[in-house]
PyMOL Python script that loads the backbone (N, CA, C, O; Angstrom):
from pymol import cmd

cmd.read_pdbstr("""\
ATOM      1  N   MET A   1     108.849  94.843  94.806  1.00  0.00           N
ATOM      2  CA  MET A   1     108.908  96.267  94.905  1.00  0.00           C
ATOM      3  C   MET A   1     108.610  96.905  93.645  1.00  0.00           C
ATOM      4  O   MET A   1     107.995  97.972  93.633  1.00  0.00           O
ATOM      5  N   ILE A   2     109.040  96.274  92.453  1.00  0.00           N
ATOM      6  CA  ILE A   2     108.826  96.865  91.211  1.00  0.00           C
ATOM      7  C   ILE A   2     107.360  97.031  90.894  1.00  0.00           C
ATOM      8  O   ILE A   2     106.889  98.058  90.404  1.00  0.00           O
ATOM      9  N   LEU A   3     106.642  95.902  91.221  1.00  0.00           N
ATOM     10  CA  LEU A   3     105.159  95.904  90.974  1.00  0.00           C
ATOM     11  C   LEU A   3     104.445  96.926  91.862  1.00  0.00           C
ATOM     12  O   LEU A   3     103.490  97.576  91.439  1.00  0.00           O
ATOM     13  N   GLY A   4     104.931  97.053  93.105  1.00  0.00           N
ATOM     14  CA  GLY A   4     104.272  98.073  93.990  1.00  0.00           C
ATOM     15  C   GLY A   4     104.454  99.399  93.413  1.00  0.00           C
ATOM     16  O   GLY A   4     103.497 100.171  93.340  1.00  0.00           O
ATOM     17  N   LEU A   5     105.640  99.723  92.990  1.00  0.00           N
ATOM     18  CA  LEU A   5     105.857 101.074  92.302  1.00  0.00           C
ATOM     19  C   LEU A   5     105.043 101.160  91.094  1.00  0.00           C
ATOM     20  O   LEU A   5     104.428 102.204  90.877  1.00  0.00           O
ATOM     21  N   ALA A   6     104.971 100.146  90.258  1.00  0.00           N
ATOM     22  CA  ALA A   6     104.113 100.151  89.120  1.00  0.00           C
ATOM     23  C   ALA A   6     102.775 100.443  89.359  1.00  0.00           C
ATOM     24  O   ALA A   6     102.184 101.220  88.608  1.00  0.00           O
ATOM     25  N   SER A   7     102.170  99.876  90.393  1.00  0.00           N
ATOM     26  CA  SER A   7     100.771 100.088  90.847  1.00  0.00           C
ATOM     27  C   SER A   7     100.560 101.528  91.266  1.00  0.00           C
ATOM     28  O   SER A   7      99.534 102.138  90.965  1.00  0.00           O
ATOM     29  N   THR A   8     101.556 102.063  91.971  1.00  0.00           N
ATOM     30  CA  THR A   8     101.446 103.443  92.451  1.00  0.00           C
ATOM     31  C   THR A   8     101.481 104.464  91.188  1.00  0.00           C
ATOM     32  O   THR A   8     100.752 105.453  91.110  1.00  0.00           O
ATOM     33  N   LEU A   9     102.406 104.091  90.243  1.00  0.00           N
ATOM     34  CA  LEU A   9     102.367 104.978  89.059  1.00  0.00           C
ATOM     35  C   LEU A   9     101.094 104.896  88.242  1.00  0.00           C
ATOM     36  O   LEU A   9     100.646 105.900  87.688  1.00  0.00           O
ATOM     37  N   ALA A  10     100.494 103.691  88.160  1.00  0.00           N
ATOM     38  CA  ALA A  10      99.280 103.546  87.520  1.00  0.00           C
ATOM     39  C   ALA A  10      98.164 104.322  88.201  1.00  0.00           C
ATOM     40  O   ALA A  10      97.383 104.965  87.499  1.00  0.00           O
ATOM     41  N   LEU A  11      98.052 104.305  89.408  1.00  0.00           N
ATOM     42  CA  LEU A  11      97.053 105.075  90.194  1.00  0.00           C
ATOM     43  C   LEU A  11      97.328 106.613  89.941  1.00  0.00           C
ATOM     44  O   LEU A  11      96.387 107.407  89.935  1.00  0.00           O
ATOM     45  N   LYS A  12      98.525 106.988  89.750  1.00  0.00           N
ATOM     46  CA  LYS A  12      98.776 108.482  89.512  1.00  0.00           C
ATOM     47  C   LYS A  12      98.621 108.847  88.118  1.00  0.00           C
ATOM     48  O   LYS A  12      98.838 110.015  87.795  1.00  0.00           O
ATOM     49  N   GLY A  13      98.262 107.969  87.231  1.00  0.00           N
ATOM     50  CA  GLY A  13      98.111 108.189  85.880  1.00  0.00           C
ATOM     51  C   GLY A  13      99.209 108.097  84.928  1.00  0.00           C
ATOM     52  O   GLY A  13      99.086 108.465  83.760  1.00  0.00           O
ATOM     53  N   ASN A  14     100.417 107.550  85.474  1.00  0.00           N
ATOM     54  CA  ASN A  14     101.552 107.419  84.642  1.00  0.00           C
ATOM     55  C   ASN A  14     101.554 105.941  84.040  1.00  0.00           C
ATOM     56  O   ASN A  14     102.291 105.026  84.409  1.00  0.00           O
ATOM     57  N   THR A  15     100.622 105.892  83.082  1.00  0.00           N
ATOM     58  CA  THR A  15     100.278 104.586  82.481  1.00  0.00           C
ATOM     59  C   THR A  15     101.561 103.936  81.846  1.00  0.00           C
ATOM     60  O   THR A  15     101.923 102.807  82.176  1.00  0.00           O
ATOM     61  N   ASN A  16     102.184 104.643  80.987  1.00  0.00           N
ATOM     62  CA  ASN A  16     103.353 103.980  80.193  1.00  0.00           C
ATOM     63  C   ASN A  16     104.471 103.553  81.193  1.00  0.00           C
ATOM     64  O   ASN A  16     105.102 102.510  81.023  1.00  0.00           O
ATOM     65  N   GLU A  17     104.676 104.321  82.148  1.00  0.00           N
ATOM     66  CA  GLU A  17     105.790 103.955  83.137  1.00  0.00           C
ATOM     67  C   GLU A  17     105.348 102.716  83.880  1.00  0.00           C
ATOM     68  O   GLU A  17     106.139 101.803  84.120  1.00  0.00           O
ATOM     69  N   ALA A  18     104.067 102.691  84.245  1.00  0.00           N
ATOM     70  CA  ALA A  18     103.452 101.510  85.036  1.00  0.00           C
ATOM     71  C   ALA A  18     103.600 100.284  84.193  1.00  0.00           C
ATOM     72  O   ALA A  18     104.042  99.253  84.699  1.00  0.00           O
ATOM     73  N   ILE A  19     103.240 100.342  82.885  1.00  0.00           N
ATOM     74  CA  ILE A  19     103.338  99.231  82.016  1.00  0.00           C
ATOM     75  C   ILE A  19     104.728  98.734  81.856  1.00  0.00           C
ATOM     76  O   ILE A  19     104.936  97.521  81.882  1.00  0.00           O
ATOM     77  N   GLU A  20     105.722  99.611  81.686  1.00  0.00           N
ATOM     78  CA  GLU A  20     107.095  99.247  81.579  1.00  0.00           C
ATOM     79  C   GLU A  20     107.580  98.482  82.801  1.00  0.00           C
ATOM     80  O   GLU A  20     108.249  97.459  82.656  1.00  0.00           O
ATOM     81  N   LEU A  21     107.259  98.951  83.997  1.00  0.00           N
ATOM     82  CA  LEU A  21     107.645  98.277  85.230  1.00  0.00           C
ATOM     83  C   LEU A  21     106.962  96.950  85.459  1.00  0.00           C
ATOM     84  O   LEU A  21     107.578  96.014  85.969  1.00  0.00           O
ATOM     85  N   MET A  22     105.615  96.849  85.066  1.00  0.00           N
ATOM     86  CA  MET A  22     104.985  95.614  85.232  1.00  0.00           C
ATOM     87  C   MET A  22     105.519  94.497  84.216  1.00  0.00           C
ATOM     88  O   MET A  22     105.615  93.308  84.519  1.00  0.00           O
ATOM     89  N   GLU A  23     105.834  95.005  83.045  1.00  0.00           N
ATOM     90  CA  GLU A  23     106.438  94.048  82.054  1.00  0.00           C
ATOM     91  C   GLU A  23     107.795  93.394  82.544  1.00  0.00           C
ATOM     92  O   GLU A  23     108.120  92.231  82.305  1.00  0.00           O
ATOM     93  N   ARG A  24     108.528  94.297  83.255  1.00  0.00           N
ATOM     94  CA  ARG A  24     109.830  93.889  83.835  1.00  0.00           C
ATOM     95  C   ARG A  24     109.618  92.993  85.123  1.00  0.00           C
ATOM     96  O   ARG A  24     110.374  92.055  85.374  1.00  0.00           O
ATOM     97  N   GLY A  25     108.610  93.319  85.875  1.00  0.00           N
ATOM     98  CA  GLY A  25     108.404  92.620  87.198  1.00  0.00           C
ATOM     99  C   GLY A  25     107.663  91.234  87.103  1.00  0.00           C
ATOM    100  O   GLY A  25     107.917  90.279  87.838  1.00  0.00           O
ATOM    101  N   LEU A  26     106.746  91.243  86.138  1.00  0.00           N
ATOM    102  CA  LEU A  26     105.851  90.063  85.923  1.00  0.00           C
ATOM    103  C   LEU A  26     106.670  88.705  85.788  1.00  0.00           C
ATOM    104  O   LEU A  26     106.247  87.722  86.397  1.00  0.00           O
ATOM    105  N   PRO A  27     107.719  88.617  85.087  1.00  0.00           N
ATOM    106  CA  PRO A  27     108.495  87.373  84.958  1.00  0.00           C
ATOM    107  C   PRO A  27     109.197  87.003  86.165  1.00  0.00           C
ATOM    108  O   PRO A  27     109.608  85.850  86.300  1.00  0.00           O
ATOM    109  N   LEU A  28     109.376  87.917  87.089  1.00  0.00           N
ATOM    110  CA  LEU A  28     110.087  87.596  88.414  1.00  0.00           C
ATOM    111  C   LEU A  28     109.163  86.996  89.411  1.00  0.00           C
ATOM    112  O   LEU A  28     109.635  86.405  90.382  1.00  0.00           O
ATOM    113  N   LEU A  29     107.814  87.109  89.232  1.00  0.00           N
ATOM    114  CA  LEU A  29     106.946  86.556  90.220  1.00  0.00           C
ATOM    115  C   LEU A  29     106.910  85.097  90.314  1.00  0.00           C
ATOM    116  O   LEU A  29     107.047  84.447  89.278  1.00  0.00           O
ATOM    117  N   ILE A  30     106.744  84.512  91.424  1.00  0.00           N
ATOM    118  CA  ILE A  30     106.552  83.134  91.722  1.00  0.00           C
ATOM    119  C   ILE A  30     105.204  82.712  92.040  1.00  0.00           C
ATOM    120  O   ILE A  30     104.745  81.638  91.653  1.00  0.00           O
ATOM    121  N   ASN A  31     104.504  83.630  92.811  1.00  0.00           N
ATOM    122  CA  ASN A  31     103.135  83.396  93.235  1.00  0.00           C
ATOM    123  C   ASN A  31     102.201  83.500  92.134  1.00  0.00           C
ATOM    124  O   ASN A  31     102.115  84.568  91.529  1.00  0.00           O
ATOM    125  N   GLU A  32     101.484  82.493  91.808  1.00  0.00           N
ATOM    126  CA  GLU A  32     100.510  82.403  90.660  1.00  0.00           C
ATOM    127  C   GLU A  32      99.393  83.404  90.788  1.00  0.00           C
ATOM    128  O   GLU A  32      99.001  84.051  89.816  1.00  0.00           O
ATOM    129  N   LYS A  33      98.865  83.532  92.041  1.00  0.00           N
ATOM    130  CA  LYS A  33      97.737  84.504  92.253  1.00  0.00           C
ATOM    131  C   LYS A  33      98.166  85.874  92.040  1.00  0.00           C
ATOM    132  O   LYS A  33      97.386  86.647  91.483  1.00  0.00           O
ATOM    133  N   LEU A  34      99.280  86.257  92.405  1.00  0.00           N
ATOM    134  CA  LEU A  34      99.802  87.565  92.168  1.00  0.00           C
ATOM    135  C   LEU A  34     100.102  87.825  90.778  1.00  0.00           C
ATOM    136  O   LEU A  34      99.916  88.944  90.301  1.00  0.00           O
ATOM    137  N   LYS A  35     100.601  86.763  90.031  1.00  0.00           N
ATOM    138  CA  LYS A  35     100.812  86.925  88.604  1.00  0.00           C
ATOM    139  C   LYS A  35      99.515  87.120  87.869  1.00  0.00           C
ATOM    140  O   LYS A  35      99.510  87.864  86.888  1.00  0.00           O
ATOM    141  N   SER A  36      98.444  86.530  88.247  1.00  0.00           N
ATOM    142  CA  SER A  36      97.165  86.621  87.634  1.00  0.00           C
ATOM    143  C   SER A  36      96.630  88.067  87.902  1.00  0.00           C
ATOM    144  O   SER A  36      96.038  88.688  87.019  1.00  0.00           O
ATOM    145  N   THR A  37      96.846  88.564  89.099  1.00  0.00           N
ATOM    146  CA  THR A  37      96.343  89.860  89.377  1.00  0.00           C
ATOM    147  C   THR A  37      97.114  90.919  88.603  1.00  0.00           C
ATOM    148  O   THR A  37      96.538  91.866  88.068  1.00  0.00           O
ATOM    149  N   MET A  38      98.434  90.736  88.555  1.00  0.00           N
ATOM    150  CA  MET A  38      99.160  91.747  87.723  1.00  0.00           C
ATOM    151  C   MET A  38      98.993  91.630  86.224  1.00  0.00           C
ATOM    152  O   MET A  38      99.118  92.635  85.525  1.00  0.00           O
ATOM    153  N   ARG A  39      98.705  90.401  85.677  1.00  0.00           N
ATOM    154  CA  ARG A  39      98.265  90.339  84.331  1.00  0.00           C
ATOM    155  C   ARG A  39      97.051  90.983  84.026  1.00  0.00           C
ATOM    156  O   ARG A  39      96.938  91.691  83.025  1.00  0.00           O
ATOM    157  N   ALA A  40      96.028  90.762  84.919  1.00  0.00           N
ATOM    158  CA  ALA A  40      94.721  91.482  84.720  1.00  0.00           C
ATOM    159  C   ALA A  40      94.938  93.000  84.800  1.00  0.00           C
ATOM    160  O   ALA A  40      94.398  93.705  83.947  1.00  0.00           O
ATOM    161  N   THR A  41      95.665  93.533  85.731  1.00  0.00           N
ATOM    162  CA  THR A  41      95.913  94.943  85.778  1.00  0.00           C
ATOM    163  C   THR A  41      96.666  95.477  84.583  1.00  0.00           C
ATOM    164  O   THR A  41      96.407  96.579  84.099  1.00  0.00           O
ATOM    165  N   LEU A  42      97.609  94.669  84.115  1.00  0.00           N
ATOM    166  CA  LEU A  42      98.359  95.070  82.917  1.00  0.00           C
ATOM    167  C   LEU A  42      97.486  95.070  81.622  1.00  0.00           C
ATOM    168  O   LEU A  42      97.702  95.878  80.719  1.00  0.00           O
ATOM    169  N   CYS A  43      96.451  94.100  81.560  1.00  0.00           N
ATOM    170  CA  CYS A  43      95.456  94.243  80.500  1.00  0.00           C
ATOM    171  C   CYS A  43      94.766  95.590  80.450  1.00  0.00           C
ATOM    172  O   CYS A  43      94.652  96.232  79.406  1.00  0.00           O
ATOM    173  N   PHE A  44      94.316  95.982  81.615  1.00  0.00           N
ATOM    174  CA  PHE A  44      93.545  97.263  81.682  1.00  0.00           C
ATOM    175  C   PHE A  44      94.483  98.489  81.387  1.00  0.00           C
ATOM    176  O   PHE A  44      94.076  99.479  80.779  1.00  0.00           O
ATOM    177  N   LEU A  45      95.732  98.359  81.847  1.00  0.00           N
ATOM    178  CA  LEU A  45      96.739  99.453  81.540  1.00  0.00           C
ATOM    179  C   LEU A  45      96.934  99.511  79.984  1.00  0.00           C
ATOM    180  O   LEU A  45      96.899 100.586  79.386  1.00  0.00           O
ATOM    181  N   TYR A  46      97.134  98.344  79.372  1.00  0.00           N
ATOM    182  CA  TYR A  46      97.293  98.310  77.954  1.00  0.00           C
ATOM    183  C   TYR A  46      96.128  98.989  77.193  1.00  0.00           C
ATOM    184  O   TYR A  46      96.318  99.751  76.245  1.00  0.00           O
ATOM    185  N   LEU A  47      94.876  98.650  77.691  1.00  0.00           N
ATOM    186  CA  LEU A  47      93.676  99.308  77.075  1.00  0.00           C
ATOM    187  C   LEU A  47      93.738 100.768  77.238  1.00  0.00           C
ATOM    188  O   LEU A  47      93.458 101.526  76.310  1.00  0.00           O
ATOM    189  N   LYS A  48      94.109 101.184  78.433  1.00  0.00           N
ATOM    190  CA  LYS A  48      94.101 102.719  78.646  1.00  0.00           C
ATOM    191  C   LYS A  48      95.200 103.344  77.799  1.00  0.00           C
ATOM    192  O   LYS A  48      95.046 104.508  77.427  1.00  0.00           O
ATOM    193  N   ALA A  49      96.230 102.709  77.483  1.00  0.00           N
ATOM    194  CA  ALA A  49      97.291 103.191  76.623  1.00  0.00           C
ATOM    195  C   ALA A  49      97.009 103.023  75.168  1.00  0.00           C
ATOM    196  O   ALA A  49      97.837 103.393  74.336  1.00  0.00           O
ATOM    197  N   GLY A  50      95.861 102.475  74.823  1.00  0.00           N
ATOM    198  CA  GLY A  50      95.517 102.215  73.375  1.00  0.00           C
ATOM    199  C   GLY A  50      96.205 101.108  72.746  1.00  0.00           C
ATOM    200  O   GLY A  50      96.388 101.066  71.530  1.00  0.00           O
ATOM    201  N   ARG A  51      96.640 100.093  73.658  1.00  0.00           N
ATOM    202  CA  ARG A  51      97.342  99.033  73.085  1.00  0.00           C
ATOM    203  C   ARG A  51      96.510  97.660  73.194  1.00  0.00           C
ATOM    204  O   ARG A  51      96.910  96.685  73.830  1.00  0.00           O
ATOM    205  N   GLU A  52      95.311  97.720  72.493  1.00  0.00           N
ATOM    206  CA  GLU A  52      94.410  96.614  72.577  1.00  0.00           C
ATOM    207  C   GLU A  52      95.003  95.248  72.121  1.00  0.00           C
ATOM    208  O   GLU A  52      94.674  94.200  72.677  1.00  0.00           O
ATOM    209  N   ASP A  53      95.880  95.297  71.099  1.00  0.00           N
ATOM    210  CA  ASP A  53      96.595  94.079  70.625  1.00  0.00           C
ATOM    211  C   ASP A  53      97.303  93.380  71.842  1.00  0.00           C
ATOM    212  O   ASP A  53      97.166  92.177  72.059  1.00  0.00           O
ATOM    213  N   LYS A  54      98.054  94.194  72.604  1.00  0.00           N
ATOM    214  CA  LYS A  54      98.785  93.658  73.723  1.00  0.00           C
ATOM    215  C   LYS A  54      97.848  93.077  74.752  1.00  0.00           C
ATOM    216  O   LYS A  54      98.115  92.001  75.286  1.00  0.00           O
ATOM    217  N   ALA A  55      96.758  93.756  75.046  1.00  0.00           N
ATOM    218  CA  ALA A  55      95.732  93.376  76.038  1.00  0.00           C
ATOM    219  C   ALA A  55      95.145  92.017  75.591  1.00  0.00           C
ATOM    220  O   ALA A  55      95.038  91.077  76.378  1.00  0.00           O
ATOM    221  N   ASN A  56      94.781  91.956  74.336  1.00  0.00           N
ATOM    222  CA  ASN A  56      94.218  90.706  73.788  1.00  0.00           C
ATOM    223  C   ASN A  56      95.100  89.451  73.913  1.00  0.00           C
ATOM    224  O   ASN A  56      94.700  88.326  74.215  1.00  0.00           O
ATOM    225  N   LYS A  57      96.330  89.809  73.640  1.00  0.00           N
ATOM    226  CA  LYS A  57      97.391  88.726  73.769  1.00  0.00           C
ATOM    227  C   LYS A  57      97.595  88.256  75.168  1.00  0.00           C
ATOM    228  O   LYS A  57      97.717  87.055  75.412  1.00  0.00           O
ATOM    229  N   LEU A  58      97.635  89.190  76.110  1.00  0.00           N
ATOM    230  CA  LEU A  58      97.950  88.871  77.498  1.00  0.00           C
ATOM    231  C   LEU A  58      96.639  88.162  78.123  1.00  0.00           C
ATOM    232  O   LEU A  58      96.781  87.248  78.935  1.00  0.00           O
ATOM    233  N   VAL A  59      95.546  88.543  77.781  1.00  0.00           N
ATOM    234  CA  VAL A  59      94.324  88.084  78.473  1.00  0.00           C
ATOM    235  C   VAL A  59      94.217  86.479  78.294  1.00  0.00           C
ATOM    236  O   VAL A  59      93.573  85.819  79.109  1.00  0.00           O
ATOM    237  N   SER A  60      94.818  85.926  77.286  1.00  0.00           N
ATOM    238  CA  SER A  60      94.840  84.477  77.029  1.00  0.00           C
ATOM    239  C   SER A  60      95.667  83.821  78.138  1.00  0.00           C
ATOM    240  O   SER A  60      95.517  82.614  78.325  1.00  0.00           O
ATOM    241  N   GLU A  61      96.565  84.550  78.921  1.00  0.00           N
ATOM    242  CA  GLU A  61      97.234  83.953  80.003  1.00  0.00           C
ATOM    243  C   GLU A  61      96.657  84.048  81.331  1.00  0.00           C
ATOM    244  O   GLU A  61      97.263  83.680  82.337  1.00  0.00           O
ATOM    245  N   LEU A  62      95.409  84.575  81.339  1.00  0.00           N
ATOM    246  CA  LEU A  62      94.717  84.672  82.663  1.00  0.00           C
ATOM    247  C   LEU A  62      94.038  83.268  82.940  1.00  0.00           C
ATOM    248  O   LEU A  62      93.657  82.551  82.015  1.00  0.00           O
ATOM    249  N   PRO A  63      93.924  82.956  84.140  1.00  0.00           N
ATOM    250  CA  PRO A  63      93.299  81.679  84.504  1.00  0.00           C
ATOM    251  C   PRO A  63      91.880  81.626  84.219  1.00  0.00           C
ATOM    252  O   PRO A  63      91.202  82.654  84.227  1.00  0.00           O
ATOM    253  N   HIS A  64      91.355  80.392  83.948  1.00  0.00           N
ATOM    254  CA  HIS A  64      89.941  80.282  83.693  1.00  0.00           C
ATOM    255  C   HIS A  64      89.151  80.238  84.915  1.00  0.00           C
ATOM    256  O   HIS A  64      89.536  79.624  85.909  1.00  0.00           O
ATOM    257  N   THR A  65      88.021  80.896  84.858  1.00  0.00           N
ATOM    258  CA  THR A  65      87.187  81.048  86.035  1.00  0.00           C
ATOM    259  C   THR A  65      86.683  79.636  86.657  1.00  0.00           C
ATOM    260  O   THR A  65      86.490  79.475  87.862  1.00  0.00           O
ATOM    261  N   ARG A  66      86.514  78.734  85.767  1.00  0.00           N
ATOM    262  CA  ARG A  66      86.036  77.342  86.217  1.00  0.00           C
ATOM    263  C   ARG A  66      87.082  76.683  87.069  1.00  0.00           C
ATOM    264  O   ARG A  66      86.744  75.710  87.742  1.00  0.00           O
ATOM    265  N   GLU A  67      88.276  77.102  87.105  1.00  0.00           N
ATOM    266  CA  GLU A  67      89.335  76.532  87.956  1.00  0.00           C
ATOM    267  C   GLU A  67      89.572  77.355  89.289  1.00  0.00           C
ATOM    268  O   GLU A  67      90.602  77.236  89.952  1.00  0.00           O
ATOM    269  N   SER A  68      88.604  78.138  89.598  1.00  0.00           N
ATOM    270  CA  SER A  68      88.849  78.911  90.831  1.00  0.00           C
ATOM    271  C   SER A  68      88.328  78.259  91.999  1.00  0.00           C
ATOM    272  O   SER A  68      87.469  77.382  91.914  1.00  0.00           O
ATOM    273  N   ARG A  69      88.844  78.677  93.152  1.00  0.00           N
ATOM    274  CA  ARG A  69      88.497  78.188  94.458  1.00  0.00           C
ATOM    275  C   ARG A  69      86.987  78.426  94.707  1.00  0.00           C
ATOM    276  O   ARG A  69      86.300  77.584  95.285  1.00  0.00           O
ATOM    277  N   GLU A  70      86.488  79.612  94.247  1.00  0.00           N
ATOM    278  CA  GLU A  70      85.009  79.923  94.499  1.00  0.00           C
ATOM    279  C   GLU A  70      84.103  78.948  93.773  1.00  0.00           C
ATOM    280  O   GLU A  70      82.987  78.688  94.223  1.00  0.00           O
ATOM    281  N   VAL A  71      84.613  78.349  92.541  1.00  0.00           N
ATOM    282  CA  VAL A  71      83.778  77.531  91.877  1.00  0.00           C
ATOM    283  C   VAL A  71      83.966  76.100  92.284  1.00  0.00           C
ATOM    284  O   VAL A  71      82.976  75.370  92.310  1.00  0.00           O
ATOM    285  N   ILE A  72      85.106  75.651  92.593  1.00  0.00           N
ATOM    286  CA  ILE A  72      85.352  74.246  92.940  1.00  0.00           C
ATOM    287  C   ILE A  72      84.999  73.831  94.342  1.00  0.00           C
ATOM    288  O   ILE A  72      84.474  72.737  94.549  1.00  0.00           O
ATOM    289  N   GLN A  73      85.278  74.693  95.327  1.00  0.00           N
ATOM    290  CA  GLN A  73      85.037  74.312  96.713  1.00  0.00           C
ATOM    291  C   GLN A  73      83.586  74.065  97.035  1.00  0.00           C
ATOM    292  O   GLN A  73      83.386  73.173  97.860  1.00  0.00           O
ATOM    293  N   PRO A  74      82.528  74.690  96.536  1.00  0.00           N
ATOM    294  CA  PRO A  74      81.187  74.239  96.808  1.00  0.00           C
ATOM    295  C   PRO A  74      80.866  72.890  96.222  1.00  0.00           C
ATOM    296  O   PRO A  74      79.984  72.194  96.726  1.00  0.00           O
ATOM    297  N   LEU A  75      81.514  72.526  95.236  1.00  0.00           N
ATOM    298  CA  LEU A  75      81.286  71.226  94.553  1.00  0.00           C
ATOM    299  C   LEU A  75      81.915  70.054  95.408  1.00  0.00           C
ATOM    300  O   LEU A  75      81.521  68.899  95.253  1.00  0.00           O
ATOM    301  N   ILE A  76      82.860  70.369  96.275  1.00  0.00           N
ATOM    302  CA  ILE A  76      83.492  69.327  97.150  1.00  0.00           C
ATOM    303  C   ILE A  76      82.723  69.081  98.339  1.00  0.00           C
ATOM    304  O   ILE A  76      82.766  67.984  98.897  1.00  0.00           O
ATOM    305  N   ARG A  77      82.005  70.057  98.771  1.00  0.00           N
ATOM    306  CA  ARG A  77      81.220  69.871 100.102  1.00  0.00           C
ATOM    307  C   ARG A  77      80.025  69.036 100.012  1.00  0.00           C
ATOM    308  O   ARG A  77      79.338  68.830 101.012  1.00  0.00           O
TER     309      ARG A  77
END
""", "prot")
cmd.dss("prot")
cmd.show_as("cartoon", "prot")
cmd.util.cbc("prot")
cmd.orient("prot")
């Protein structure tokens, strides 16, 4: 619920509030796909808030594209 509220706040332009909620909610996530999505969203919110240092640090936690389903699945067939 925290991340849903954070997303809504971000869409309404309440960047700093959205960042605060995402930072609180991200460690609670178990689903890795959702974690990656929220990390990516948080990177863009950091940029919007002028916090490039935070965005650059967080981007290193995003998954590598070579490990995605879209890249690996065609190689298996």
